[in-house]
Structures are given as C-alpha cells and as structure tokens.
C-alpha positions in Angstrom: 37.7 111.6 112.1 38.8 112.3 108.5 42.3 111.8 107.4 44.1 114.9 106.1 45.7 115.0 102.6 49.5 114.7 102.6 50.6 118.0 101.1 54.2 116.8 101.0 56.4 114.4 102.9 58.8 117.1 104.2 58.5 120.1 106.4 58.0 123.7 105.1 60.8 126.0 106.3 59.3 129.4 107.0 60.8 132.6 108.3 58.3 133.8 110.9 58.2 137.2 112.6 57.9 137.6 116.4 54.4 138.5 117.5 52.8 137.6 114.1 50.0 134.9 113.9 50.0 132.2 111.2 47.2 129.7 110.4 48.6 126.3 109.6 46.5 124.2 107.2 45.3 121.0 108.8 43.4 119.5 105.9 46.4 119.4 103.5 44.5 120.8 100.5 45.3 124.5 100.7 47.0 125.9 97.6 49.0 128.2 100.0 50.8 125.4 101.9 51.7 125.3 104.8 49.0 127.9 105.5 45.3 127.8 105.3 43.4 129.3 102.3 39.9 128.2 103.4 39.8 125.0 101.3 38.7 123.2 104.4 35.3 124.9 104.4 32.5 122.4 104.8 34.8 119.7 106.3 35.7 118.8 109.9 39.1 120.5 109.6 40.0 123.9 110.9 43.3 125.7 110.7 45.6 125.7 113.7 46.9 129.1 115.0 50.6 129.6 115.6 52.0 132.8 117.1 55.7 133.4 116.7 57.6 134.3 119.8 60.8 135.0 118.0 61.8 136.0 114.4 63.4 132.9 113.1 63.0 129.9 110.7 60.6 127.3 111.9 59.5 124.0 110.2 55.8 123.6 109.6 54.6 120.0 109.1 53.9 119.2 105.5 52.4 115.7 105.9 49.7 116.9 108.4 50.4 113.8 110.6 52.6 115.4 113.2 51.9 114.9 116.9 53.3 118.3 117.6 51.2 120.5 115.3 51.9 122.7 113.6 55.6 121.9 113.8 57.2 119.0 112.0 58.1 116.1 114.4 59.5 113.7 111.7 56.4 111.7 111.3 56.7 112.0 107.5 59.7 109.6 107.7 57.2 106.8 108.7 54.6 107.4 106.0 
C-alpha cells in the first residue's frame, strides 16, 4: 500500500453542516485540503466520505495517518 503525502502536521478545523456529505482527501495531495479535488486519480487512493450528523466544528486529519479517519486522532504528534 502506498504512503499518503502529509498535507500538514495539524488537523483542519471545519464547520460542517448537519446532513451534508464531505469527501476527505486520503492521498494528501489535494489543493483543497482537507477535501478531495480528484488529484488521487490513477493511484490506489480514494476519498473517504463523512456525513455530518450535527452542525459544528470538527477536526479533519491533516497528516493522513490517523487511525480514526477522517478525524484527527493526534497521530501527527508522533510523525
């Protein structure tokens, strides 16, 4: 399995809207971080869908190494 690019070593705080779907970039190369822009095309990466259950701020992983994707779990502190 390929290793994703580290987009940043910190989470991305995003205000999400209840009922809306978001596509988190798993390759780390999207210009629209933390979301997918299709840059992964032709690779083994695919975006991960996240559907917000509440309107609130959530923290999407920026290092792409989280074990709880797409949310940050602090893994960036060990990189």
